[in-house]
C-alpha positions, -999 to +999 in steps of 0.1 A: -011+578+659-025+568+693+005+571+711+015+605+696-020+619+702-018+606+739+014+622+745+009+653+724-024+664+743-008+656+776+018+681+769+001+710+755+013+742+769-022+753+776-050+729+789-080+744+795-098+734+831-129+721+818-151+693+832-135+660+818-168+641+816-183+671+798-154+676+774-153+637+766-191+637+759-190+666+733-159+651+721-176+616+717-207+633+702-185+651+674-164+619+667-194+597+667-212+622+642-181+621+617-180+581+619-219+580+613-214+604+583-186+585+570-206+553+573-236+568+553-210+579+527-199+546+524-234+532+520-242+556+492-213+558+472-203+526+453-163+523+441-153+503+409-123+482+413-093+482+387-088+445+380-052+455+367-040+474+399-054+445+418-035+419+398-001+438+402-009+441+439-018+402+443+017+395+422+036+420+445+022+402+477+036+368+466+073+383+462+072+406+493+097+408+521+086+407+557+096+445+560+073+452+532+043+439+552+051+461+579+052+491+559+019+478+544+003+475+579+012+511+586+000+523+554-033+508+560-039+528+590-037+561+570-072+560+558-096+586+573-114+560+598-082+546+611-066+581+617-102+593+635-103+564+657-066+564+664-065+602+674-100+596+695-083+567+712-054+589+722-073+620+731-095+598+754-062+582+770-046+617+775-079+631+789-083+605+815-043+608+825-037+573+834-002+564+848+025+563+822+025+522+824-014+519+822-014+546+792+014+527+774-006+495+779-035+510+762-019+522+733-001+491+728-034+471+731-051+494+706-022+490+681-025+452+685-060+453+677-056+475+648-029+458+630-042+421+638-061+423+607-031+424+587-005+407+608-026+374+612-032+365+578+006+375+568+020+354+597-003+324+586+010+329+550+047+331+559+044+304+582+030+279+554+023+296+519+012+265+504-014+256+530-025+291+533-030+301+497-064+285+494-083+299+527-065+333+519-074+335+485-110+327+494-106+352+523-094+379+498-121+372+471-149+375+499-133+406+514-132+422+478-169+414+474-182+428+510-153+448+520-171+481+518-205+469+533-183+456+562-165+488+566-200+510+565-214+486+590-185+485+616-181+523+610-218+530+616-218+508+648-190+525+664-202+557+656-236+550+672-218+532+702-198+563+709-226+587+704-249+565+725-224+566+752-217+604+750-255+609+756-256+587+785-223+605+799-245+636+795-273+624+814-253+612+842-233+645+844-268+665+846-279+643+876 
């Protein structure tokens, strides 16, 4: 998503001539506001988990093949926050117009960080399933209890950072 949005925005047939700093500031305010609203939604709406579905997923996890973990990692990036952050990162890369190699490194760095939450535990489990069972099960249980709160806090922090940075960009552009 990051690469597609960076390349897609770079090759738009009509690119309006705008002050990049002002555009990025408005774009940042927009994205930051959406992230803050999403965090508030996460804080205020509680979900119930279906233990039968979780049991099936856990059973499937133990018998999954490596390619299925790749598909899982890609699928986990199709939720609203991940899509919004990926498109934002791609847009920011595109607007700054870095050289192709530098832009590609930015995209790869974003992808590595985004996938690390899935790839690292899976790699640990694939290397030694017996040794990884206890810590990964404990981590899984903890994330089931606290995952929504962690997501809400992280989303709120990212949204506030983007809004704050955008406001500072407006102030510095006005001087």
